[in-house]
ROKELO-979598 format. One record per residue (C-alpha): residue number from 1; residue in three letters; chain; x, y, z. Coordinates in nm, 3 decimals. Example, Ala and Ser with C-alpha at 12.3 -4.5 7.8 and 13.67 -1.06 7.14 Angstrom:
    i   aa  ch        X        Y        Z
    1  ALA   A    1.230   -0.450    0.780
    2  SER   A    1.367   -0.106    0.714
END
This chain:
    i   aa  ch        X        Y        Z
    1  MET   A    0.000    0.000    0.000
    2  ALA   A    0.141    0.338   -0.101
    3  ALA   A    0.201    0.583    0.180
    4  GLU   A   -0.038    0.875    0.210
    5  ILE   A    0.129    1.210    0.137
    6  LYS   A    0.045    1.476    0.392
    7  HIS   A    0.128    1.823    0.262
    8  LEU   A    0.250    2.060    0.531
    9  VAL   A    0.213    2.438    0.526
   10  PRO   A    0.509    2.655    0.639
   11  ARG   A    0.475    2.829    0.972
   12  TYR   A    0.562    3.156    0.797
   13  ALA   A    0.236    3.122    0.603
   14  GLU   A    0.079    3.234    0.930
   15  ASN   A    0.083    3.594    1.050
   16  ILE   A    0.442    3.640    1.166
   17  GLU   A    0.364    3.946    1.376
   18  ASP   A    0.092    3.778    1.578
   19  GLY   A    0.159    3.408    1.532
   20  VAL   A    0.359    3.142    1.704
   21  LEU   A    0.688    3.247    1.544
   22  ALA   A    0.690    3.590    1.706
   23  ALA   A    0.610    3.441    2.045
   24  SER   A    0.894    3.192    2.019
   25  ARG   A    1.182    3.442    1.996
   26  LEU   A    1.447    3.433    2.267
   27  LYS   A    1.366    3.613    2.592
   28  ASN   A    1.681    3.681    2.795
   29  ASP   A    1.488    3.807    3.102
   30  GLY   A    1.691    4.127    3.098
   31  ILE   A    2.021    3.947    3.154
   32  PRO   A    2.212    3.953    2.825
   33  THR   A    2.500    3.711    2.770
   34  ASP   A    2.734    3.634    2.483
   35  THR   A    2.513    3.337    2.400
   36  SER   A    2.190    3.540    2.402
   37  TYR   A    2.358    3.802    2.182
   38  GLU   A    2.460    3.538    1.926
   39  GLN   A    2.115    3.380    1.947
   40  GLY   A    1.956    3.715    1.871
   41  ASN   A    2.178    3.761    1.566
   42  VAL   A    2.088    3.415    1.435
   43  GLU   A    1.717    3.485    1.483
   44  LYS   A    1.747    3.813    1.291
   45  GLU   A    1.909    3.638    0.995
   46  ILE   A    1.651    3.361    0.998
   47  GLU   A    1.367    3.611    1.027
   48  LYS   A    1.491    3.778    0.707
   49  MET   A    1.486    3.443    0.530
   50  PHE   A    1.141    3.357    0.665
   51  LEU   A    1.002    3.694    0.551
   52  ALA   A    1.149    3.647    0.203
   53  ALA   A    1.013    3.294    0.191
   54  ARG   A    0.673    3.417    0.309
   55  ALA   A    0.659    3.673    0.027
   56  LYS   A    0.757    3.409   -0.226
   57  TYR   A    0.506    3.163   -0.083
   58  PHE   A    0.210    3.399   -0.116
   59  GLY   A    0.335    3.519   -0.454
   60  GLU   A    0.336    3.162   -0.583
   61  MET   A   -0.004    3.091   -0.431
   62  GLU   A   -0.150    3.406   -0.588
   63  LYS   A   -0.005    3.308   -0.925
   64  SER   A   -0.138    2.954   -0.885
   65  SER   A   -0.488    3.069   -0.796
   66  LYS   A   -0.497    3.311   -1.091
   67  ASP   A   -0.380    3.041   -1.329
   68  ASP   A   -0.640    2.800   -1.199
   69  SER   A   -0.947    3.021   -1.181
   70  GLY   A   -0.864    3.375   -1.288
   71  SER   A   -0.946    3.485   -0.934
   72  GLU   A   -0.734    3.722   -0.723
   73  GLU   A   -0.802    3.515   -0.411
   74  ILE   A   -0.500    3.375   -0.225
   75  PHE   A   -0.547    3.036   -0.064
   76  ILE   A   -0.351    2.966    0.254
   77  ASP   A   -0.487    2.610    0.258
   78  ARG   A   -0.330    2.568   -0.082
   79  PRO   A   -0.392    2.295   -0.335
   80  THR   A   -0.113    2.048   -0.406
   81  ASN   A    0.148    2.232   -0.613
   82  SER   A    0.466    2.057   -0.725
   83  SER   A    0.649    2.391   -0.742
   84  ALA   A    0.521    2.531   -0.412
   85  PRO   A    0.790    2.693   -0.196
   86  PRO   A    1.007    2.611   -0.018
   87  SER   A    1.173    2.390   -0.277
   88  LEU   A    1.466    2.150   -0.260
   89  LYS   A    1.743    2.264   -0.497
   90  ARG   A    1.808    1.905   -0.597
   91  LYS   A    1.996    1.965   -0.923
   92  ARG   A    2.236    2.217   -0.767
   93  HIS   A    2.307    1.987   -0.474
   94  ILE   A    2.381    1.695   -0.707
   95  GLU   A    2.620    1.911   -0.911
   96  PHE   A    2.800    2.024   -0.594
   97  LEU   A    2.831    1.667   -0.467
   98  THR   A    2.941    1.496   -0.788
   99  ALA   A    3.212    1.758   -0.841
  100  GLY   A    3.355    1.661   -0.502
  101  LEU   A    3.398    1.298   -0.605
  102  ARG   A    3.645    1.394   -0.875
  103  GLU   A    3.843    1.688   -0.742
  104  LEU   A    3.861    1.891   -0.421
  105  GLY   A    3.979    2.249   -0.383
  106  ILE   A    4.282    2.357   -0.183
  107  SER   A    4.062    2.446    0.115
  108  TYR   A    4.007    2.073    0.175
  109  GLN   A    4.373    2.012    0.265
  110  CYS   A    4.281    2.026    0.633
  111  LEU   A    4.050    1.726    0.578
  112  ASP   A    4.322    1.495    0.447
  113  ALA   A    4.251    1.260    0.740
  114  SER   A    3.877    1.263    0.659
  115  ARG   A    3.879    1.139    0.302
  116  THR   A    3.680    0.824    0.383
  117  TRP   A    3.426    1.053    0.547
  118  ILE   A    3.408    1.273    0.238
  119  CYS   A    3.332    0.963    0.029
  120  TYR   A    3.054    0.864    0.269
  121  TRP   A    2.904    1.212    0.303
  122  ILE   A    2.888    1.256   -0.075
  123  LEU   A    2.762    0.907   -0.157
  124  HIS   A    2.491    0.912    0.109
  125  SER   A    2.377    1.260    0.004
  126  LEU   A    2.353    1.149   -0.359
  127  ASP   A    2.160    0.840   -0.253
  128  LEU   A    1.913    1.052   -0.055
  129  LEU   A    1.868    1.271   -0.363
  130  ASP   A    1.804    0.958   -0.575
  131  ALA   A    2.114    1.033   -0.785
  132  LEU   A    2.273    0.686   -0.766
  133  PRO   A    2.403    0.463   -0.912
  134  LEU   A    2.715    0.630   -1.047
  135  SER   A    2.897    0.499   -1.351
  136  SER   A    3.054    0.158   -1.293
  137  GLU   A    3.398    0.308   -1.356
  138  LEU   A    3.353    0.574   -1.089
  139  GLU   A    3.209    0.324   -0.840
  140  THR   A    3.510    0.097   -0.894
  141  ASN   A    3.749    0.389   -0.851
  142  ILE   A    3.586    0.485   -0.521
  143  ALA   A    3.598    0.127   -0.392
  144  ASN   A    3.963    0.098   -0.494
  145  PHE   A    4.045    0.426   -0.321
  146  LEU   A    3.881    0.307   -0.001
  147  ASN   A    4.079   -0.016   -0.028
  148  ARG   A    4.396    0.195   -0.032
  149  CYS   A    4.277    0.351    0.294
  150  GLN   A    4.253    0.006    0.457
  151  HIS   A    4.536   -0.069    0.699
  152  PRO   A    4.729   -0.397    0.658
  153  ASN   A    4.641   -0.486    1.018
  154  GLY   A    4.270   -0.407    0.982
  155  GLY   A    4.045   -0.106    0.989
  156  PHE   A    4.057    0.205    0.772
  157  GLY   A    4.253    0.526    0.802
  158  GLY   A    4.122    0.862    0.689
  159  GLY   A    4.336    0.837    0.376
  160  PRO   A    4.591    0.606    0.213
  161  GLY   A    4.883    0.517    0.440
  162  GLN   A    4.721    0.658    0.754
  163  GLU   A    4.670    0.483    1.087
  164  PRO   A    4.333    0.307    1.129
  165  HIS   A    4.065    0.495    1.323
  166  LEU   A    3.720    0.383    1.431
  167  ALA   A    3.551    0.689    1.280
  168  SER   A    3.715    0.657    0.939
  169  THR   A    3.645    0.282    0.950
  170  TYR   A    3.274    0.347    1.009
  171  ALA   A    3.269    0.595    0.719
  172  ALA   A    3.450    0.356    0.484
  173  VAL   A    3.220    0.064    0.568
  174  ASN   A    2.911    0.281    0.514
  175  ALA   A    3.046    0.413    0.183
  176  LEU   A    3.124    0.062    0.058
  177  CYS   A    2.776   -0.055    0.158
  178  ILE   A    2.619    0.235   -0.031
  179  LEU   A    2.810    0.134   -0.344
  180  GLY   A    2.660   -0.209   -0.284
  181  THR   A    2.858   -0.415   -0.535
  182  LYS   A    3.038   -0.744   -0.475
  183  HIS   A    3.363   -0.563   -0.548
  184  SER   A    3.292   -0.297   -0.285
  185  PHE   A    3.177   -0.549   -0.024
  186  ASP   A    3.488   -0.762   -0.079
  187  VAL   A    3.713   -0.465   -0.007
  188  ILE   A    3.642   -0.514    0.365
  189  ASP   A    3.890   -0.756    0.522
  190  ARG   A    3.645   -0.884    0.781
  191  PRO   A    3.880   -1.101    0.996
  192  LYS   A    4.132   -0.816    1.023
  193  LEU   A    3.851   -0.568    1.089
  194  LEU   A    3.740   -0.777    1.386
  195  SER   A    4.099   -0.802    1.509
  196  PHE   A    4.132   -0.422    1.488
  197  PHE   A    3.817   -0.377    1.692
  198  PHE   A    3.945   -0.611    1.962
  199  ARG   A    4.273   -0.416    1.979
  200  MET   A    4.074   -0.099    2.049
  201  LYS   A    3.859   -0.265    2.319
  202  GLN   A    3.922   -0.152    2.679
  203  PRO   A    3.864   -0.355    2.999
  204  ASP   A    3.577   -0.125    3.109
  205  GLY   A    3.381   -0.191    2.785
  206  SER   A    3.475    0.128    2.602
  207  PHE   A    3.685    0.155    2.285
  208  THR   A    3.976    0.381    2.201
  209  LEU   A    3.918    0.553    1.868
  210  HIS   A    4.270    0.467    1.753
  211  GLU   A    4.591    0.317    1.893
  212  ASN   A    4.666    0.495    2.225
  213  GLY   A    4.378    0.733    2.151
  214  GLU   A    4.088    0.876    2.347
  215  THR   A    3.779    0.686    2.453
  216  ASP   A    3.426    0.820    2.428
  217  VAL   A    3.078    0.695    2.354
  218  ARG   A    3.125    0.731    1.979
  219  GLY   A    3.362    0.435    1.976
  220  ILE   A    3.103    0.178    2.079
  221  TYR   A    2.852    0.298    1.819
  222  LEU   A    3.112    0.309    1.542
  223  VAL   A    3.222   -0.047    1.616
  224  ALA   A    2.868   -0.180    1.662
  225  SER   A    2.744   -0.028    1.337
  226  ALA   A    3.032   -0.157    1.124
  227  ALA   A    3.028   -0.497    1.298
  228  VAL   A    2.655   -0.550    1.243
  229  LEU   A    2.662   -0.440    0.879
  230  SER   A    2.960   -0.663    0.795
  231  ASN   A    2.837   -0.957    1.008
  232  ILE   A    3.159   -1.016    1.201
  233  ILE   A    3.023   -1.094    1.548
  234  SER   A    2.853   -1.409    1.670
  235  SER   A    2.612   -1.436    1.962
  236  CYS   A    2.895   -1.566    2.181
  237  SER   A    3.147   -1.294    2.088
  238  LYS   A    3.309   -1.104    2.375
  239  LEU   A    3.363   -0.790    2.168
  240  PHE   A    3.093   -0.592    2.347
  241  TYR   A    3.138   -0.732    2.699
  242  LEU   A    3.050   -0.446    2.942
  243  SER   A    3.000   -0.201    2.652
  244  PRO   A    2.625   -0.141    2.703
  245  GLU   A    2.683   -0.071    3.072
  246  TRP   A    2.957    0.178    2.986
  247  VAL   A    2.726    0.356    2.742
  248  ALA   A    2.449    0.374    3.003
  249  SER   A    2.692    0.534    3.249
  250  CYS   A    2.728    0.826    3.005
  251  GLN   A    2.361    0.931    3.043
  252  THR   A    2.342    1.258    3.234
  253  TYR   A    2.089    1.401    3.477
  254  GLU   A    1.946    1.601    3.184
  255  GLY   A    1.859    1.284    2.994
  256  GLY   A    2.102    1.300    2.702
  257  PHE   A    2.435    1.122    2.669
  258  ALA   A    2.777    1.273    2.723
  259  GLY   A    3.097    1.165    2.555
  260  ARG   A    3.219    1.014    2.882
  261  PRO   A    3.065    0.968    3.228
  262  GLY   A    3.026    1.295    3.417
  263  LEU   A    3.036    1.532    3.119
  264  GLU   A    2.764    1.742    2.949
  265  ALA   A    2.493    1.586    2.733
  266  HIS   A    2.546    1.648    2.361
  267  GLY   A    2.341    1.569    2.051
  268  GLY   A    2.609    1.381    1.860
  269  TYR   A    2.709    1.171    2.160
  270  THR   A    2.342    1.114    2.241
  271  PHE   A    2.276    0.967    1.899
  272  CYS   A    2.582    0.744    1.925
  273  GLY   A    2.493    0.622    2.273
  274  LEU   A    2.130    0.555    2.188
  275  ALA   A    2.207    0.386    1.855
  276  ALA   A    2.470    0.168    2.023
  277  LEU   A    2.221    0.050    2.285
  278  CYS   A    1.966   -0.023    2.011
  279  LEU   A    2.221   -0.222    1.808
  280  LEU   A    2.324   -0.420    2.115
  281  GLY   A    1.965   -0.480    2.230
  282  LYS   A    2.019   -0.303    2.563
  283  LEU   A    1.799    0.006    2.540
  284  HIS   A    1.642   -0.082    2.876
  285  LEU   A    1.966    0.018    3.051
  286  CYS   A    1.893    0.389    3.001
  287  ASP   A    1.609    0.616    3.114
  288  THR   A    1.423    0.638    2.783
  289  LYS   A    1.155    0.886    2.890
  290  LEU   A    1.408    1.130    3.034
  291  LEU   A    1.610    1.089    2.715
  292  LEU   A    1.311    1.160    2.491
  293  ARG   A    1.228    1.472    2.693
  294  TRP   A    1.582    1.604    2.656
  295  ILE   A    1.601    1.544    2.280
  296  ALA   A    1.255    1.686    2.205
  297  ASN   A    1.346    2.004    2.393
  298  ARG   A    1.650    2.059    2.173
  299  GLN   A    1.426    2.165    1.883
  300  MET   A    1.442    2.544    1.859
  301  LYS   A    1.102    2.710    1.875
  302  PHE   A    1.175    2.994    1.636
  303  GLU   A    1.426    2.840    1.395
  304  GLY   A    1.265    2.495    1.373
  305  GLY   A    1.602    2.317    1.364
  306  PHE   A    1.783    2.150    1.652
  307  GLN   A    2.060    2.263    1.883
  308  GLY   A    2.327    2.022    2.004
  309  ARG   A    2.330    2.122    2.370
  310  THR   A    2.120    2.325    2.611
  311  GLU   A    2.146    2.701    2.547
  312  LYS   A    2.345    2.659    2.225
  313  LEU   A    2.272    2.777    1.871
  314  VAL   A    2.082    2.591    1.602
  315  ASP   A    2.291    2.382    1.361
  316  GLY   A    2.167    2.200    1.052
  317  CYS   A    2.367    1.884    1.124
  318  TYR   A    2.160    1.818    1.436
  319  SER   A    1.862    1.772    1.206
  320  PHE   A    1.991    1.416    1.191
  321  TRP   A    2.179    1.370    1.519
  322  GLN   A    1.874    1.476    1.722
  323  GLY   A    1.602    1.389    1.469
  324  GLY   A    1.750    1.046    1.405
  325  ALA   A    1.776    0.982    1.778
  326  ILE   A    1.407    1.063    1.820
  327  ALA   A    1.326    0.827    1.533
  328  LEU   A    1.515    0.543    1.703
  329  LEU   A    1.373    0.612    2.046
  330  GLN   A    1.014    0.669    1.939
  331  SER   A    1.014    0.350    1.733
  332  ALA   A    1.144    0.149    2.029
  333  LEU   A    0.894    0.300    2.272
  334  GLN   A    0.605    0.241    2.033
  335  GLN   A    0.703   -0.125    1.998
  336  GLN   A    0.700   -0.151    2.376
  337  GLY   A    0.360    0.023    2.397
  338  GLU   A    0.506    0.301    2.610
  339  LEU   A    0.437    0.600    2.385
  340  GLY   A    0.092    0.748    2.342
  341  PHE   A    0.147    0.908    2.003
  342  PRO   A   -0.007    0.814    1.668
  343  ALA   A    0.213    0.582    1.462
  344  ASP   A    0.227    0.822    1.165
  345  THR   A    0.372    1.125    1.348
  346  TRP   A    0.699    1.219    1.513
  347  VAL   A    0.732    1.360    1.862
  348  PHE   A    0.912    1.663    1.717
  349  HIS   A    0.768    1.924    1.478
  350  SER   A    0.858    1.766    1.144
  351  GLY   A    0.727    2.061    0.942
  352  ALA   A    0.938    2.313    1.133
  353  LEU   A    1.251    2.102    1.082
  354  GLN   A    1.188    2.076    0.706
  355  GLU   A    1.122    2.449    0.702
  356  TYR   A    1.460    2.522    0.860
  357  VAL   A    1.654    2.289    0.630
  358  LEU   A    1.483    2.404    0.309
  359  THR   A    1.459    2.775    0.390
  360  CYS   A    1.778    2.843    0.586
  361  CYS   A    2.034    2.571    0.513
  362  GLN   A    2.040    2.552    0.133
  363  HIS   A    2.324    2.737   -0.039
  364  MET   A    2.225    2.916   -0.357
  365  ARG   A    2.501    2.736   -0.554
  366  GLY   A    2.423    2.393   -0.412
  367  GLY   A    2.514    2.214   -0.093
  368  LEU   A    2.379    2.274    0.256
  369  ARG   A    2.515    2.449    0.563
  370  ASP   A    2.498    2.488    0.938
  371  LYS   A    2.295    2.810    0.939
  372  PRO   A    2.260    3.133    0.738
  373  LYS   A    2.591    3.310    0.659
  374  LYS   A    2.786    2.986    0.703
  375  SER   A    2.970    2.807    0.423
  376  ARG   A    2.837    2.496    0.252
  377  ASP   A    3.023    2.169    0.299
  378  PHE   A    2.978    1.796    0.243
  379  TYR   A    2.930    1.722    0.614
  380  HIS   A    2.634    1.954    0.657
  381  THR   A    2.493    1.856    0.318
  382  CYS   A    2.486    1.493    0.433
  383  TYR   A    2.332    1.551    0.775
  384  CYS   A    2.087    1.824    0.671
  385  LEU   A    1.951    1.594    0.399
  386  SER   A    1.949    1.300    0.643
  387  GLY   A    1.746    1.508    0.888
  388  LEU   A    1.512    1.611    0.608
  389  SER   A    1.463    1.242    0.531
  390  ILE   A    1.384    1.162    0.894
  391  ALA   A    1.133    1.449    0.909
  392  GLN   A    0.954    1.332    0.594
  393  HIS   A    0.947    0.958    0.660
  394  ASN   A    0.851    0.774    0.975
  395  GLY   A    0.887    0.409    1.063
  396  SER   A    0.516    0.331    1.023
  397  LYS   A    0.529    0.379    0.643
  398  LEU   A    0.172    0.506    0.672
  399  ALA   A    0.237    0.862    0.561
  400  LEU   A    0.490    1.102    0.417
  401  HIS   A    0.499    1.448    0.568
  402  ILE   A    0.618    1.678    0.290
  403  LEU   A    0.671    2.052    0.323
  404  GLY   A    0.645    2.213   -0.018
  405  GLY   A    0.591    2.019   -0.337
  406  GLU   A    0.625    1.645   -0.380
  407  ASP   A    0.954    1.705   -0.561
  408  ASN   A    1.101    1.784   -0.219
  409  GLU   A    1.083    1.421   -0.111
  410  VAL   A    1.416    1.252   -0.044
  411  ARG   A    1.473    0.880    0.004
  412  PRO   A    1.426    0.730    0.351
  413  THR   A    1.744    0.679    0.552
  414  HIS   A    1.787    0.404    0.811
  415  PRO   A    1.813    0.592    1.142
  416  THR   A    2.052    0.340    1.300
  417  PHE   A    2.322    0.335    1.030
  418  ASN   A    2.231    0.652    0.837
  419  ILE   A    2.245    0.488    0.498
  420  CYS   A    1.936    0.420    0.290
  421  GLY   A    1.733    0.109    0.369
  422  ASN   A    1.809   -0.074    0.046
  423  SER   A    2.182   -0.035    0.114
  424  VAL   A    2.138   -0.185    0.460
  425  TYR   A    1.942   -0.477    0.315
  426  ARG   A    2.198   -0.548    0.041
  427  ALA   A    2.486   -0.544    0.288
  428  LEU   A    2.313   -0.767    0.543
  429  GLN   A    2.212   -1.017    0.276
  430  TYR   A    2.561   -1.034    0.127
  431  PHE   A    2.756   -1.064    0.451
  432  LYS   A    2.512   -1.314    0.600
  433  SER   A    2.614   -1.549    0.320
  434  LEU   A    2.972   -1.541    0.452
  435  SER   A    3.106   -1.719    0.758
  436  ILE   A    3.152   -1.515    1.075
  437  PRO   A    3.522   -1.479    1.164
  438  ASP   A    3.637   -1.615    1.501
  439  ASP   A    3.728   -1.382    1.786
  440  PRO   A    4.107   -1.335    1.789
END
């Protein structure tokens, strides 16, 4: 059964002076701080964009109503219009992304240790935009490049010849799974990958991100995601002994997860901690209701996007880190019968999130960004589009919630791995046909 498409109307189609947007601006209670000053500046920039979008919205609706009936009447409850604002600049984003697969400018020198990430960010963004597959030659070149990033002792570095790192390994595995060919799957040396993971394992259940490196909650998620996708752990494996308990110890009094026990809750760490517990089947170890409350309150009332921490600024990348966490948590709570929300809605305001991404995060020359006046980059393009996907699609498959025209729809991403569902399925099916390597 095809999902019902529910068309959402932008909040700025309401009366901005008297509506909910005006009432949701920051109130500093007469005690200004550096943070409240920066927040005010961000709100001013976003207000300009909302006002411009509002004018365009009603201009398009007036044009549409004239074309349809010759009437001057403007309909706020508009008919379905494939060109209705705001619109996803799909073609420009695809051009920006595909250019990055072939050549990068000099400004990317500082990301030499993130080249596996760049491959993943670009490939996943193109997949969300329904711009895959690439040519077989280009796919083979990407897989071969990622193979050059693989360390002889297991795992992937950020670039050829670099030391293996859990984060670059996660990115490489995801990128190879998106390519989804036998050649790309066979790049992964699964026995050595498992050996690398065991070398990073610590007695308390945590993982160092690289040899003699730091430990934080990201490590357990990065290992769990790559291990599940590549099918390298058996039910009796000791790889994750004490890991769920260590993750649970990172939950703070606020409800979110910190990078390590005793630190401040953060959106990126919260996603990693929650996704790790879901992958390991240990979600019951954390306070799920307190967690849901914390994440839901990170959505900014005026901007519509998410912040990463309490009293911080909005950032487009948290569209996925916070939105994806809500998707995971809400799905789990619904399965347990502990959430009294309809199955076809999210706990957060999905329309406001789409509004922020489409109105404020798109760069005029393609690519997406953190917030207005910031530069575009592949990282924010990936996670803004991933958040847009989460906002449009929910796990029930009953309805799509689309702001703007139907052309704005992007493909559904899997909230646990953040690659599209068909890529997850292909990888699981392929690697399940292979034997599971023994623990070293």
